[in-house]
TILO-821393 format. One record per residue (C-alpha): x, y, z; residue number from 1; residue in one letter. Coordinates in pm, 1 decimal, padded with zeros to 6 digits. Example, Ala and Ser with C-alpha at 12.3 -4.5 7.8 and 13.67 -1.06 7.14 Angstrom:
REM residues 2
<rec x="01230.0" y="-00450.0" z="00780.0" n="1" res="A"/>
<rec x="01367.0" y="-00106.0" z="00714.0" n="2" res="S"/>
This chain:
REM residues 311
<rec x="01297.1" y="14667.3" z="12735.9" n="1" res="M"/>
<rec x="01401.8" y="14764.5" z="13087.1" n="2" res="W"/>
<rec x="01284.6" y="15119.2" z="13017.1" n="3" res="L"/>
<rec x="00931.4" y="15000.1" z="12937.2" n="4" res="A"/>
<rec x="00915.0" y="14793.0" z="13255.9" n="5" res="Y"/>
<rec x="01050.6" y="15080.3" z="13466.3" n="6" res="A"/>
<rec x="00803.6" y="15327.9" z="13311.6" n="7" res="S"/>
<rec x="00509.5" y="15097.4" z="13387.7" n="8" res="L"/>
<rec x="00636.2" y="15061.2" z="13744.6" n="9" res="A"/>
<rec x="00649.0" y="15442.1" z="13772.2" n="10" res="A"/>
<rec x="00282.5" y="15468.1" z="13671.0" n="11" res="V"/>
<rec x="00179.2" y="15202.7" z="13924.5" n="12" res="C"/>
<rec x="00375.3" y="15361.0" z="14209.1" n="13" res="F"/>
<rec x="00242.4" y="15706.1" z="14119.8" n="14" res="G"/>
<rec x="-00111.0" y="15571.1" z="14151.6" n="15" res="L"/>
<rec x="-00012.8" y="15413.7" z="14484.0" n="16" res="R"/>
<rec x="00108.9" y="15751.9" z="14612.6" n="17" res="G"/>
<rec x="-00218.6" y="15918.8" z="14515.1" n="18" res="I"/>
<rec x="-00422.2" y="15645.5" z="14686.3" n="19" res="L"/>
<rec x="-00207.2" y="15670.7" z="14999.6" n="20" res="Y"/>
<rec x="-00257.3" y="16047.0" z="15015.0" n="21" res="Q"/>
<rec x="-00635.9" y="16016.0" z="14967.9" n="22" res="W"/>
<rec x="-00661.7" y="15740.6" z="15227.0" n="23" res="T"/>
<rec x="-00447.2" y="15924.8" z="15482.9" n="24" res="S"/>
<rec x="-00719.5" y="16192.0" z="15513.7" n="25" res="R"/>
<rec x="-00992.8" y="15939.4" z="15595.8" n="26" res="R"/>
<rec x="-01093.6" y="15808.8" z="15942.5" n="27" res="P"/>
<rec x="-00908.9" y="15482.7" z="15892.3" n="28" res="I"/>
<rec x="-00662.6" y="15276.7" z="16092.2" n="29" res="E"/>
<rec x="-00332.6" y="15318.0" z="15908.3" n="30" res="R"/>
<rec x="-00170.0" y="14991.3" z="16010.4" n="31" res="N"/>
<rec x="-00482.2" y="14788.9" z="15935.0" n="32" res="L"/>
<rec x="-00513.3" y="14945.1" z="15590.5" n="33" res="M"/>
<rec x="-00147.4" y="14873.9" z="15513.3" n="34" res="L"/>
<rec x="-00196.9" y="14519.7" z="15640.1" n="35" res="L"/>
<rec x="-00463.9" y="14488.2" z="15370.0" n="36" res="G"/>
<rec x="-00215.9" y="14621.6" z="15112.0" n="37" res="V"/>
<rec x="00039.7" y="14355.2" z="15198.1" n="38" res="Y"/>
<rec x="-00211.3" y="14072.8" z="15239.1" n="39" res="L"/>
<rec x="-00344.7" y="14129.8" z="14887.8" n="40" res="S"/>
<rec x="00010.3" y="14138.3" z="14754.1" n="41" res="G"/>
<rec x="00092.9" y="13810.7" z="14928.1" n="42" res="A"/>
<rec x="-00220.8" y="13640.8" z="14793.2" n="43" res="V"/>
<rec x="-00158.2" y="13756.7" z="14434.8" n="44" res="V"/>
<rec x="00209.2" y="13658.9" z="14448.6" n="45" res="A"/>
<rec x="00137.8" y="13314.2" z="14596.8" n="46" res="A"/>
<rec x="-00129.8" y="13242.1" z="14337.0" n="47" res="A"/>
<rec x="00097.8" y="13350.9" z="14050.9" n="48" res="A"/>
<rec x="00392.7" y="13148.6" z="14185.8" n="49" res="A"/>
<rec x="00182.6" y="12831.5" z="14206.6" n="50" res="V"/>
<rec x="00014.1" y="12887.4" z="13869.1" n="51" res="A"/>
<rec x="00347.2" y="12942.8" z="13692.7" n="52" res="L"/>
<rec x="00527.4" y="12665.9" z="13880.8" n="53" res="G"/>
<rec x="00810.5" y="12894.1" z="13986.9" n="54" res="Q"/>
<rec x="01098.3" y="12773.1" z="14202.6" n="55" res="S"/>
<rec x="01124.4" y="12843.5" z="14576.7" n="56" res="W"/>
<rec x="01502.4" y="12857.0" z="14578.1" n="57" res="S"/>
<rec x="01704.5" y="12992.3" z="14876.1" n="58" res="P"/>
<rec x="01745.8" y="13322.5" z="14686.1" n="59" res="A"/>
<rec x="01375.5" y="13405.3" z="14730.2" n="60" res="V"/>
<rec x="01444.4" y="13469.0" z="15099.2" n="61" res="W"/>
<rec x="01596.3" y="13798.4" z="14991.9" n="62" res="T"/>
<rec x="01230.1" y="13893.1" z="15009.1" n="63" res="G"/>
<rec x="01266.2" y="13909.7" z="15387.8" n="64" res="L"/>
<rec x="01497.2" y="14210.7" z="15350.9" n="65" res="V"/>
<rec x="01274.5" y="14358.7" z="15080.7" n="66" res="M"/>
<rec x="00969.2" y="14308.2" z="15303.2" n="67" res="G"/>
<rec x="01119.7" y="14472.4" z="15610.8" n="68" res="F"/>
<rec x="01241.3" y="14785.1" z="15431.9" n="69" res="F"/>
<rec x="00927.5" y="14803.4" z="15219.9" n="70" res="S"/>
<rec x="00730.5" y="14792.9" z="15546.5" n="71" res="F"/>
<rec x="00929.8" y="15088.6" z="15683.1" n="72" res="V"/>
<rec x="00914.7" y="15287.1" z="15357.1" n="73" res="S"/>
<rec x="00540.9" y="15243.4" z="15297.0" n="74" res="N"/>
<rec x="00455.8" y="15327.9" z="15658.6" n="75" res="A"/>
<rec x="00681.5" y="15635.3" z="15641.6" n="76" res="S"/>
<rec x="00540.0" y="15759.8" z="15311.5" n="77" res="M"/>
<rec x="00183.1" y="15714.3" z="15433.9" n="78" res="Y"/>
<rec x="00265.7" y="15904.7" z="15752.2" n="79" res="R"/>
<rec x="00431.8" y="16180.6" z="15551.0" n="80" res="G"/>
<rec x="00121.5" y="16226.1" z="15337.3" n="81" res="F"/>
<rec x="-00093.6" y="16233.0" z="15653.5" n="82" res="A"/>
<rec x="00095.6" y="16517.3" z="15825.9" n="83" res="V"/>
<rec x="00274.0" y="16702.7" z="15546.1" n="84" res="G"/>
<rec x="00231.7" y="16867.0" z="15208.0" n="85" res="K"/>
<rec x="00171.1" y="16606.3" z="14938.9" n="86" res="A"/>
<rec x="00386.5" y="16770.1" z="14672.9" n="87" res="S"/>
<rec x="00691.2" y="16802.1" z="14901.1" n="88" res="L"/>
<rec x="00659.0" y="16448.2" z="15032.9" n="89" res="V"/>
<rec x="00634.3" y="16323.0" z="14674.9" n="90" res="A"/>
<rec x="00945.6" y="16512.9" z="14563.4" n="91" res="V"/>
<rec x="01160.5" y="16393.9" z="14853.0" n="92" res="F"/>
<rec x="01055.2" y="16032.2" z="14809.6" n="93" res="T"/>
<rec x="01150.4" y="16067.5" z="14441.6" n="94" res="A"/>
<rec x="01514.2" y="16111.9" z="14541.8" n="95" res="L"/>
<rec x="01561.4" y="15740.3" z="14605.5" n="96" res="T"/>
<rec x="01807.5" y="15713.6" z="14310.1" n="97" res="P"/>
<rec x="02065.6" y="15903.6" z="14517.1" n="98" res="I"/>
<rec x="02074.8" y="15616.9" z="14765.2" n="99" res="V"/>
<rec x="02059.6" y="15350.3" z="14495.1" n="100" res="V"/>
<rec x="02340.3" y="15490.5" z="14279.1" n="101" res="V"/>
<rec x="02572.5" y="15544.8" z="14575.1" n="102" res="A"/>
<rec x="02530.2" y="15194.4" z="14713.7" n="103" res="V"/>
<rec x="02527.1" y="15019.6" z="14374.5" n="104" res="S"/>
<rec x="02862.1" y="15182.9" z="14297.0" n="105" res="Y"/>
<rec x="03010.8" y="15036.4" z="14615.9" n="106" res="V"/>
<rec x="02829.1" y="14702.0" z="14594.7" n="107" res="R"/>
<rec x="02847.8" y="14620.5" z="14223.4" n="108" res="W"/>
<rec x="03088.4" y="14878.9" z="14082.2" n="109" res="G"/>
<rec x="02818.5" y="15049.8" z="13873.6" n="110" res="E"/>
<rec x="02959.2" y="15390.9" z="13779.5" n="111" res="K"/>
<rec x="02804.4" y="15719.4" z="13669.3" n="112" res="L"/>
<rec x="02919.4" y="15895.8" z="13357.1" n="113" res="N"/>
<rec x="02960.0" y="16273.3" z="13342.7" n="114" res="G"/>
<rec x="02600.2" y="16344.1" z="13243.0" n="115" res="W"/>
<rec x="02464.3" y="16123.9" z="13521.8" n="116" res="Q"/>
<rec x="02682.8" y="16302.4" z="13777.3" n="117" res="A"/>
<rec x="02552.3" y="16636.2" z="13648.0" n="118" res="L"/>
<rec x="02196.0" y="16509.2" z="13690.6" n="119" res="S"/>
<rec x="02261.7" y="16432.8" z="14055.7" n="120" res="F"/>
<rec x="02403.5" y="16783.2" z="14106.5" n="121" res="A"/>
<rec x="02079.1" y="16923.9" z="13966.3" n="122" res="V"/>
<rec x="01879.1" y="16705.5" z="14206.7" n="123" res="I"/>
<rec x="02075.6" y="16836.2" z="14506.2" n="124" res="V"/>
<rec x="02020.1" y="17194.5" z="14384.7" n="125" res="A"/>
<rec x="01648.2" y="17121.8" z="14378.8" n="126" res="G"/>
<rec x="01655.2" y="17008.2" z="14741.6" n="127" res="I"/>
<rec x="01831.6" y="17328.7" z="14846.9" n="128" res="V"/>
<rec x="01576.8" y="17546.6" z="14664.9" n="129" res="L"/>
<rec x="01285.5" y="17360.3" z="14822.3" n="130" res="I"/>
<rec x="01438.4" y="17395.5" z="15168.3" n="131" res="R"/>
<rec x="01491.3" y="17771.2" z="15134.5" n="132" res="Y"/>
<rec x="01176.1" y="17869.0" z="14947.6" n="133" res="S"/>
<rec x="00993.6" y="18165.9" z="15098.5" n="134" res="N"/>
<rec x="00706.8" y="17972.3" z="15251.0" n="135" res="E"/>
<rec x="00909.5" y="17700.4" z="15409.3" n="136" res="L"/>
<rec x="01059.0" y="17678.7" z="15755.7" n="137" res="S"/>
<rec x="01125.3" y="17366.6" z="15953.9" n="138" res="W"/>
<rec x="00762.4" y="17391.6" z="16063.6" n="139" res="R"/>
<rec x="00658.5" y="17417.2" z="15697.9" n="140" res="G"/>
<rec x="00855.4" y="17101.6" z="15624.2" n="141" res="L"/>
<rec x="00627.3" y="16887.3" z="15836.4" n="142" res="R"/>
<rec x="00621.8" y="16534.1" z="15705.0" n="143" res="G"/>
<rec x="00952.6" y="16560.1" z="15521.0" n="144" res="V"/>
<rec x="01135.8" y="16366.1" z="15792.9" n="145" res="E"/>
<rec x="00904.0" y="16076.2" z="15710.6" n="146" res="W"/>
<rec x="00964.0" y="16130.9" z="15339.9" n="147" res="A"/>
<rec x="01341.1" y="16118.0" z="15391.7" n="148" res="L"/>
<rec x="01309.8" y="15792.9" z="15584.0" n="149" res="L"/>
<rec x="01094.0" y="15656.7" z="15302.1" n="150" res="A"/>
<rec x="01353.9" y="15772.4" z="15048.3" n="151" res="M"/>
<rec x="01633.6" y="15576.7" z="15217.1" n="152" res="V"/>
<rec x="01431.6" y="15262.8" z="15282.0" n="153" res="T"/>
<rec x="01279.5" y="15260.0" z="14932.4" n="154" res="F"/>
<rec x="01638.1" y="15273.7" z="14808.4" n="155" res="G"/>
<rec x="01736.8" y="14973.9" z="15020.5" n="156" res="I"/>
<rec x="01430.6" y="14786.8" z="14892.4" n="157" res="T"/>
<rec x="01541.3" y="14859.2" z="14535.3" n="158" res="D"/>
<rec x="01891.9" y="14734.9" z="14610.1" n="159" res="L"/>
<rec x="01762.1" y="14416.0" z="14770.1" n="160" res="A"/>
<rec x="01537.3" y="14363.0" z="14466.4" n="161" res="S"/>
<rec x="01837.7" y="14395.0" z="14236.3" n="162" res="K"/>
<rec x="02034.3" y="14147.8" z="14448.2" n="163" res="Q"/>
<rec x="01750.4" y="13897.5" z="14432.3" n="164" res="A"/>
<rec x="01753.4" y="13918.7" z="14052.8" n="165" res="M"/>
<rec x="02132.7" y="13877.4" z="14042.6" n="166" res="L"/>
<rec x="02088.9" y="13560.1" z="14246.2" n="167" res="W"/>
<rec x="01831.7" y="13440.6" z="13988.8" n="168" res="N"/>
<rec x="01544.4" y="13431.1" z="14235.8" n="169" res="A"/>
<rec x="01207.3" y="13370.0" z="14073.4" n="170" res="D"/>
<rec x="00996.3" y="13683.0" z="14090.7" n="171" res="K"/>
<rec x="00664.5" y="13569.6" z="14233.8" n="172" res="W"/>
<rec x="00799.2" y="13357.7" z="14522.9" n="173" res="P"/>
<rec x="01031.1" y="13647.5" z="14611.2" n="174" res="T"/>
<rec x="00737.1" y="13887.5" z="14609.9" n="175" res="L"/>
<rec x="00534.5" y="13648.8" z="14825.2" n="176" res="F"/>
<rec x="00809.4" y="13641.3" z="15090.3" n="177" res="V"/>
<rec x="00833.8" y="14020.9" z="15071.6" n="178" res="M"/>
<rec x="00460.4" y="14084.2" z="15112.1" n="179" res="Y"/>
<rec x="00413.3" y="13814.2" z="15374.8" n="180" res="A"/>
<rec x="00692.4" y="13973.7" z="15581.0" n="181" res="T"/>
<rec x="00531.6" y="14317.6" z="15553.6" n="182" res="G"/>
<rec x="00188.4" y="14175.1" z="15639.0" n="183" res="A"/>
<rec x="00320.0" y="14014.2" z="15957.8" n="184" res="V"/>
<rec x="00488.5" y="14338.7" z="16066.5" n="185" res="L"/>
<rec x="00179.7" y="14552.9" z="16003.0" n="186" res="F"/>
<rec x="-00036.3" y="14296.4" z="16181.2" n="187" res="C"/>
<rec x="00189.2" y="14318.4" z="16488.0" n="188" res="V"/>
<rec x="00172.2" y="14699.8" z="16479.1" n="189" res="L"/>
<rec x="-00206.5" y="14689.4" z="16452.0" n="190" res="W"/>
<rec x="-00242.1" y="14457.7" z="16752.8" n="191" res="F"/>
<rec x="-00003.8" y="14675.3" z="16957.4" n="192" res="I"/>
<rec x="-00206.6" y="14983.3" z="16865.8" n="193" res="G"/>
<rec x="-00533.4" y="14816.7" z="16965.2" n="194" res="R"/>
<rec x="-00387.3" y="14708.8" z="17299.3" n="195" res="A"/>
<rec x="-00270.3" y="15063.9" z="17370.3" n="196" res="R"/>
<rec x="-00612.4" y="15204.2" z="17282.4" n="197" res="E"/>
<rec x="-00784.0" y="14963.6" z="17521.1" n="198" res="R"/>
<rec x="-00543.7" y="15051.0" z="17801.6" n="199" res="A"/>
<rec x="-00592.6" y="15423.7" z="17742.2" n="200" res="A"/>
<rec x="-00969.6" y="15376.4" z="17737.4" n="201" res="G"/>
<rec x="-00965.5" y="15198.4" z="18071.4" n="202" res="E"/>
<rec x="-00757.3" y="15474.6" z="18230.5" n="203" res="R"/>
<rec x="-00980.1" y="15752.1" z="18097.5" n="204" res="S"/>
<rec x="-01300.3" y="15575.4" z="18204.1" n="205" res="A"/>
<rec x="-01216.0" y="15617.9" z="18571.2" n="206" res="A"/>
<rec x="-01137.6" y="15987.1" z="18525.0" n="207" res="K"/>
<rec x="-01457.9" y="16041.9" z="18330.4" n="208" res="L"/>
<rec x="-01671.7" y="15876.5" z="18594.6" n="209" res="E"/>
<rec x="-01514.4" y="16087.2" z="18870.5" n="210" res="A"/>
<rec x="-01582.2" y="16407.3" z="18676.1" n="211" res="A"/>
<rec x="-01950.2" y="16337.8" z="18597.0" n="212" res="V"/>
<rec x="-02089.8" y="16492.5" z="18916.2" n="213" res="S"/>
<rec x="-01880.8" y="16808.2" z="18873.3" n="214" res="A"/>
<rec x="-01990.6" y="16849.9" z="18513.2" n="215" res="V"/>
<rec x="-02357.4" y="16813.9" z="18604.5" n="216" res="R"/>
<rec x="-02333.0" y="17100.1" z="18853.4" n="217" res="S"/>
<rec x="-02200.5" y="17341.6" z="18586.9" n="218" res="K"/>
<rec x="-02383.5" y="17505.4" z="18296.0" n="219" res="P"/>
<rec x="-02375.6" y="17303.2" z="17978.8" n="220" res="A"/>
<rec x="-02119.9" y="17408.9" z="17719.7" n="221" res="R"/>
<rec x="-02130.1" y="17362.1" z="17347.4" n="222" res="A"/>
<rec x="-01980.1" y="17028.1" z="17255.9" n="223" res="E"/>
<rec x="-01732.5" y="17004.9" z="16968.6" n="224" res="P"/>
<rec x="-01862.3" y="16829.6" z="16657.8" n="225" res="P"/>
<rec x="-01816.0" y="16451.9" z="16682.7" n="226" res="P"/>
<rec x="-01539.3" y="16290.6" z="16481.5" n="227" res="R"/>
<rec x="-01648.5" y="16070.1" z="16194.2" n="228" res="P"/>
<rec x="-01655.2" y="15703.3" z="16289.5" n="229" res="P"/>
<rec x="-01348.8" y="15497.4" z="16209.1" n="230" res="V"/>
<rec x="-01394.4" y="15260.6" z="15917.9" n="231" res="W"/>
<rec x="-01481.9" y="14905.3" z="16026.6" n="232" res="P"/>
<rec x="-01218.2" y="14634.2" z="16004.3" n="233" res="V"/>
<rec x="-01363.3" y="14458.2" z="15700.4" n="234" res="A"/>
<rec x="-01398.6" y="14779.3" z="15499.5" n="235" res="K"/>
<rec x="-01046.7" y="14891.3" z="15591.4" n="236" res="T"/>
<rec x="-00891.0" y="14559.1" z="15489.5" n="237" res="L"/>
<rec x="-01090.2" y="14553.4" z="15165.8" n="238" res="A"/>
<rec x="-00976.9" y="14903.7" z="15072.6" n="239" res="W"/>
<rec x="-00619.5" y="14812.5" z="15160.4" n="240" res="G"/>
<rec x="-00647.0" y="14515.0" z="14925.1" n="241" res="A"/>
<rec x="-00757.9" y="14748.1" z="14645.0" n="242" res="V"/>
<rec x="-00465.8" y="14984.7" z="14708.7" n="243" res="V"/>
<rec x="-00236.0" y="14682.7" z="14722.7" n="244" res="G"/>
<rec x="-00304.7" y="14603.6" z="14356.8" n="245" res="I"/>
<rec x="-00118.4" y="14920.4" z="14254.6" n="246" res="S"/>
<rec x="00167.8" y="14827.4" z="14486.8" n="247" res="N"/>
<rec x="00225.2" y="14472.4" z="14367.3" n="248" res="I"/>
<rec x="00174.3" y="14579.2" z="14006.2" n="249" res="S"/>
<rec x="00463.9" y="14820.2" z="14046.8" n="250" res="G"/>
<rec x="00681.0" y="14546.7" z="14199.0" n="251" res="M"/>
<rec x="00584.6" y="14309.6" z="13918.6" n="252" res="M"/>
<rec x="00731.6" y="14553.9" z="13665.8" n="253" res="F"/>
<rec x="01030.0" y="14677.5" z="13865.7" n="254" res="I"/>
<rec x="01188.3" y="14334.8" z="13918.6" n="255" res="L"/>
<rec x="01238.5" y="14257.3" z="13546.9" n="256" res="P"/>
<rec x="01356.2" y="14616.5" z="13499.1" n="257" res="A"/>
<rec x="01628.4" y="14559.2" z="13760.1" n="258" res="F"/>
<rec x="01710.9" y="14227.6" z="13597.3" n="259" res="Q"/>
<rec x="01767.2" y="14387.2" z="13255.8" n="260" res="L"/>
<rec x="01887.7" y="14740.9" z="13334.0" n="261" res="G"/>
<rec x="02144.4" y="14937.9" z="13535.6" n="262" res="V"/>
<rec x="02027.0" y="14968.1" z="13896.2" n="263" res="T"/>
<rec x="02058.0" y="15346.3" z="13933.5" n="264" res="G"/>
<rec x="01893.2" y="15421.2" z="13600.1" n="265" res="L"/>
<rec x="01599.5" y="15190.4" z="13670.4" n="266" res="V"/>
<rec x="01549.7" y="15355.2" z="14009.4" n="267" res="S"/>
<rec x="01566.4" y="15699.6" z="13845.8" n="268" res="A"/>
<rec x="01300.6" y="15615.8" z="13587.6" n="269" res="V"/>
<rec x="01073.5" y="15467.2" z="13853.8" n="270" res="V"/>
<rec x="01119.0" y="15786.3" z="14057.8" n="271" res="A"/>
<rec x="00937.3" y="15981.5" z="13786.3" n="272" res="T"/>
<rec x="00616.1" y="15852.1" z="13948.1" n="273" res="N"/>
<rec x="00638.8" y="16181.5" z="14139.8" n="274" res="V"/>
<rec x="00488.7" y="16354.1" z="13835.8" n="275" res="L"/>
<rec x="00152.7" y="16187.0" z="13891.0" n="276" res="L"/>
<rec x="00147.7" y="16281.5" z="14259.8" n="277" res="V"/>
<rec x="00250.6" y="16641.5" z="14188.3" n="278" res="L"/>
<rec x="-00022.0" y="16681.9" z="13927.7" n="279" res="L"/>
<rec x="-00273.9" y="16535.6" z="14170.3" n="280" res="Y"/>
<rec x="-00156.0" y="16770.6" z="14446.8" n="281" res="A"/>
<rec x="-00180.5" y="17075.4" z="14221.2" n="282" res="R"/>
<rec x="-00514.1" y="17010.4" z="14047.9" n="283" res="F"/>
<rec x="-00707.5" y="16789.7" z="14291.4" n="284" res="A"/>
<rec x="-00577.8" y="16923.2" z="14625.5" n="285" res="L"/>
<rec x="-00530.6" y="17280.1" z="14494.6" n="286" res="K"/>
<rec x="-00187.0" y="17311.8" z="14656.1" n="287" res="E"/>
<rec x="-00009.8" y="17632.8" z="14556.8" n="288" res="R"/>
<rec x="00363.4" y="17654.1" z="14495.7" n="289" res="W"/>
<rec x="00596.7" y="17949.6" z="14542.1" n="290" res="T"/>
<rec x="00842.4" y="18039.6" z="14267.0" n="291" res="L"/>
<rec x="01139.7" y="17890.9" z="14454.7" n="292" res="K"/>
<rec x="00941.2" y="17581.8" z="14540.1" n="293" res="E"/>
<rec x="00849.6" y="17531.2" z="14174.5" n="294" res="M"/>
<rec x="01210.1" y="17587.9" z="14073.0" n="295" res="A"/>
<rec x="01327.8" y="17332.5" z="14329.3" n="296" res="G"/>
<rec x="01075.7" y="17076.1" z="14209.1" n="297" res="M"/>
<rec x="01173.4" y="17146.5" z="13849.1" n="298" res="A"/>
<rec x="01542.0" y="17090.9" z="13934.2" n="299" res="C"/>
<rec x="01469.4" y="16767.1" z="14115.9" n="300" res="A"/>
<rec x="01257.4" y="16638.0" z="13828.6" n="301" res="L"/>
<rec x="01507.7" y="16758.0" z="13568.9" n="302" res="A"/>
<rec x="01777.6" y="16561.9" z="13748.5" n="303" res="G"/>
<rec x="01565.4" y="16248.3" z="13748.1" n="304" res="V"/>
<rec x="01487.6" y="16292.4" z="13377.4" n="305" res="F"/>
<rec x="01853.8" y="16360.9" z="13311.7" n="306" res="G"/>
<rec x="01941.3" y="16023.5" z="13457.0" n="307" res="L"/>
<rec x="01683.8" y="15868.4" z="13230.4" n="308" res="R"/>
<rec x="01774.6" y="16044.5" z="12906.2" n="309" res="L"/>
<rec x="02151.3" y="16085.8" z="12941.2" n="310" res="L"/>
<rec x="02235.4" y="15751.4" z="13097.6" n="311" res="G"/>
């Protein structure tokens, strides 16, 4: 049964990745949109917890850890999609099982058998091929630093989710604490960003006013095309709430998967959500892959599937 839950979580998180990539190319305030994602998750989780009469035991506060690292991972993945190549960001974020298996071995004594160890070797080979493909230099790997940060913090979120289930925390109250924590953090970031924008605007206003007379005395030059207007607050929050449905749906399925299955294997199955993002990048974004890049992606995906099929 854990495999079904993990597979459904993979579909939901794959859809989330596609929506993040699409949104990252729009004139939208990132932190405000992600605030909408977490607000919708908190509302859904609170309503479900009350409707089902679930317990608010001390274990649900594990959601604070889940919320903090989910905040970092979602912000990092979104940033990676905004500045980097979608397919590469997707592949690197799919390597979360490396973190999960390593820590779960130390924390809970969960061991890999020979086939699982071989799968991880294949994953590492895929990373090396991607790094040294013909098209890629460190400049070509733009966005991957954000993807690596997302990989690690997604892994910590998975581990905290597993711990919450081991402590018998009810799912919906735990998810509420997680999403409320993330919402508060994104709200703080949004307010800080707005304050910085106002301060920068005030500084530039004085410079602009001083330069007006000099500009008038010179011949007019062609102005660059205006940037599209930033989405209004209400529209941004509403879209974030829509994207948030895919996010909390994935969490709704991943928690029972962690409760019933081996931590590393659940994480590996969920990591197959990269397939949806890769297909989207290839056919919707028309991204082209070199032979080495395709081989690296194939190795990484083969390793993830190996964990699923040979575990």
